[in-house]
C-alpha positions as CSV (number, residue, x, y, z in Angstrom):
1,M,-24.9,-2.7,-9.8
2,Q,-22.5,-5.7,-9.2
3,S,-22.3,-6.2,-13.0
4,D,-20.7,-2.8,-13.2
5,V,-18.0,-3.6,-10.6
6,I,-14.4,-3.8,-11.7
7,V,-11.8,-5.9,-9.8
8,Y,-8.5,-4.2,-10.7
9,I,-5.4,-6.5,-10.5
10,V,-2.1,-4.8,-10.2
11,D,0.9,-7.1,-10.3
12,D,4.1,-7.0,-12.3
13,A,4.1,-10.8,-12.7
14,A,2.2,-11.9,-15.8
15,G,1.4,-15.4,-14.4
16,V,-0.1,-13.9,-11.3
17,R,-2.2,-11.5,-13.2
18,H,-3.5,-14.3,-15.5
19,S,-4.3,-16.7,-12.7
20,L,-6.0,-14.1,-10.6
21,G,-8.0,-12.9,-13.6
22,L,-9.3,-16.4,-14.4
23,L,-10.1,-17.1,-10.8
24,I,-12.1,-13.9,-10.3
25,Q,-13.8,-14.1,-13.7
26,S,-15.0,-17.6,-12.7
27,V,-17.4,-15.9,-10.3
28,E,-18.7,-13.6,-13.0
29,L,-16.8,-10.5,-12.0
30,K,-15.1,-8.2,-14.5
31,T,-11.3,-7.8,-14.1
32,E,-8.8,-5.3,-15.4
33,P,-5.1,-6.2,-15.1
34,Y,-2.3,-3.7,-14.8
35,T,1.4,-4.4,-14.9
36,S,2.4,-1.4,-12.7
37,A,1.0,1.0,-10.1
38,Q,1.4,3.9,-12.5
39,E,-0.4,2.1,-15.3
40,F,-3.3,1.6,-12.9
41,L,-3.4,5.2,-11.9
42,E,-3.6,6.2,-15.5
43,G,-6.4,3.6,-16.3
44,Y,-8.5,3.8,-13.2
45,D,-12.2,4.6,-13.9
46,S,-13.8,6.4,-11.0
47,S,-17.2,6.3,-12.6
48,K,-17.7,2.7,-11.7
49,P,-17.5,0.8,-8.3
50,G,-14.6,-1.5,-7.8
51,C,-11.9,-3.0,-5.6
52,L,-8.1,-3.5,-6.0
53,V,-6.1,-6.6,-5.7
54,L,-2.6,-5.3,-5.3
55,D,0.9,-6.8,-5.2
56,I,3.0,-5.2,-2.5
57,R,6.4,-5.5,-4.1
58,M,6.7,-4.0,-7.5
59,P,9.4,-2.0,-9.3
60,E,9.2,1.8,-9.6
61,M,6.1,2.2,-7.3
62,S,5.3,-0.4,-4.6
63,G,1.9,-1.3,-3.4
64,L,2.3,0.9,-0.3
65,E,3.4,3.8,-2.4
66,L,0.3,3.3,-4.6
67,M,-1.9,3.3,-1.5
68,E,-0.4,6.7,-0.6
69,K,-1.1,8.0,-4.0
70,L,-4.7,6.8,-3.8
71,H,-5.1,8.7,-0.5
72,E,-3.5,11.9,-1.9
73,N,-5.9,11.8,-4.9
74,N,-8.9,11.0,-2.7
75,I,-9.5,7.7,-4.6
76,Q,-11.6,5.6,-2.3
77,I,-11.4,1.9,-3.2
78,P,-11.0,-1.2,-1.1
79,V,-7.5,-2.7,-1.4
80,I,-6.5,-6.4,-0.9
81,I,-2.8,-6.8,-0.7
82,V,-1.2,-9.9,-2.3
83,T,2.1,-10.6,-0.6
84,G,5.0,-13.1,-0.6
85,H,5.9,-15.0,2.5
86,G,8.7,-12.6,3.4
87,D,6.5,-9.5,3.1
88,T,4.4,-9.9,6.2
89,S,5.7,-6.8,7.9
90,L,4.9,-4.8,4.8
91,A,1.4,-6.3,4.7
92,V,0.8,-5.2,8.3
93,R,1.9,-1.7,7.3
94,A,-0.5,-1.8,4.4
95,M,-3.4,-2.9,6.7
96,K,-2.6,0.1,8.9
97,A,-2.6,2.3,5.8
98,G,-6.2,1.1,5.0
99,A,-6.0,-2.3,3.2
100,I,-8.9,-4.5,4.1
101,D,-7.0,-7.8,3.8
102,F,-3.8,-9.4,2.8
103,I,-3.4,-12.7,1.0
104,E,-0.1,-14.7,0.9
105,K,1.3,-16.2,-2.2
106,P,0.6,-18.9,-3.3
107,F,-2.9,-18.0,-2.4
108,N,-5.8,-20.2,-1.5
109,D,-8.5,-19.8,-4.2
110,Q,-11.5,-19.8,-2.0
111,L,-9.8,-17.5,0.6
112,L,-9.0,-15.0,-2.1
113,L,-12.5,-15.2,-3.6
114,D,-14.1,-14.7,-0.1
115,S,-11.9,-11.6,0.3
116,V,-12.7,-10.2,-3.1
117,S,-16.5,-10.7,-2.4
118,K,-16.2,-8.6,0.8
119,A,-14.1,-6.0,-1.0
120,V,-16.7,-5.8,-3.8
121,D,-19.5,-5.2,-1.3
122,K,-17.5,-2.6,0.4
123,G,-16.5,-1.0,-2.9
124,M,-20.2,-0.7,-3.9
125,D,-21.0,0.9,-0.5
126,M,-18.1,3.4,-0.9
127,F,-19.1,4.2,-4.4
128,K,-22.7,4.9,-3.4
129,A,-21.5,7.1,-0.6
130,Q,-19.3,9.0,-2.9
131,Q,-22.1,9.4,-5.5
132,D,-24.4,10.7,-2.7
133,C,-21.7,13.2,-1.7
134,V,-21.3,14.4,-5.3
135,D,-25.1,14.8,-5.6
136,F,-25.3,16.7,-2.3
137,I,-22.5,19.1,-3.3
138,A,-24.2,19.7,-6.7
139,R,-27.4,20.8,-4.8
140,V,-25.4,23.0,-2.4
141,K,-23.8,24.8,-5.3
142,K,-27.3,25.9,-6.4
143,L,-27.7,27.9,-3.2
144,S,-26.7,31.5,-3.0
145,P,-24.0,32.4,-0.4
146,R,-26.8,33.8,1.9
147,E,-28.9,30.6,1.5
148,Q,-25.9,28.6,2.5
149,E,-25.5,30.7,5.6
150,V,-29.1,30.2,6.5
151,M,-29.0,26.5,5.8
152,D,-25.9,26.0,8.0
153,L,-27.5,27.9,10.9
154,M,-30.7,25.9,10.5
155,A,-28.7,22.7,10.6
156,E,-27.3,23.9,14.0
157,G,-30.9,23.9,15.3
158,K,-31.6,27.6,15.1
159,G,-35.1,28.8,14.4
160,A,-36.1,31.6,12.0
161,K,-35.8,34.3,14.6
162,E,-32.4,33.1,15.8
163,V,-31.1,32.9,12.2
164,G,-32.4,36.4,11.6
165,V,-30.7,37.8,14.6
166,V,-27.3,36.1,13.6
167,L,-27.5,37.4,10.0
168,G,-29.2,40.7,10.7
169,I,-32.3,40.0,8.6
170,S,-36.0,39.6,9.4
171,S,-37.5,36.2,10.2
172,K,-39.8,36.7,7.2
173,T,-36.7,37.0,5.0
174,V,-35.4,33.8,6.6
175,D,-38.7,32.1,5.8
176,V,-38.3,33.1,2.1
177,H,-34.7,31.8,2.1
178,R,-35.9,28.6,3.7
179,G,-38.4,27.9,1.0
180,H,-35.7,28.4,-1.7
181,I,-33.3,26.1,0.2
182,L,-35.8,23.3,0.6
183,D,-36.6,23.5,-3.2
184,K,-33.0,23.6,-4.3
185,M,-31.9,20.8,-1.9
186,Q,-34.9,18.7,-3.0
187,V,-36.3,18.1,0.5
188,K,-39.8,18.6,1.9
189,S,-39.1,19.7,5.4
190,V,-36.5,21.3,7.7
191,P,-35.9,18.1,9.6
192,E,-35.2,16.3,6.4
193,L,-32.8,19.1,5.4
194,V,-31.1,18.9,8.8
195,R,-30.6,15.1,8.5
196,L,-29.1,15.6,5.0
197,V,-26.7,18.3,6.1
198,V,-25.6,16.4,9.2
199,M,-25.0,13.3,7.1
200,H,-22.6,15.4,5.0
201,S,-21.4,17.6,7.8
202,D,-18.0,18.1,6.3
203,Y,-19.4,18.8,2.8
204,A,-17.2,21.9,2.3
205,F,-14.1,19.6,2.2
206,R,-15.5,16.6,0.4
207,C,-15.8,15.4,-3.2
């Protein structure tokens, strides 16, 4: 999986992009450089895990503004802020906005590589979680509206009789729905189904 990771470098200074690229590539990670925040947004590939090394001061769209755009577009990617000595207060704001680290220019090579390594690990975890969410939603979409109702009530701990009372159907009908739900959700038991639903308890609003 790590071979698929992309370390995005967004900095308007060509020299910084070049030096960062060489340094990160020295540990066998793939990099993609961008000269602006907008260029990154247009080139970002959500089908692969990654992390973002981001300059905080750039023309047109700053690093902070890009982070806001990422949040608005539900793009989940670890961000390392690269900042000048006079940008500490901005870097703190970026950390509060979700950046996982900030590195001051001129940066220490090993410090930056250590930070990138942590961001890559986090990026892979976030990517897997996102893929799991997408897979879960795809399964849920196979359910009929009634099956979704039954599944949600089962996830609340209700038995077949209780579900039947709530929905005004017989417990035998609930059992039929349950069989279909387990099949479509690709699980073998109700406890396994409940764990899956609880894990994605806000599934209606995700992905």
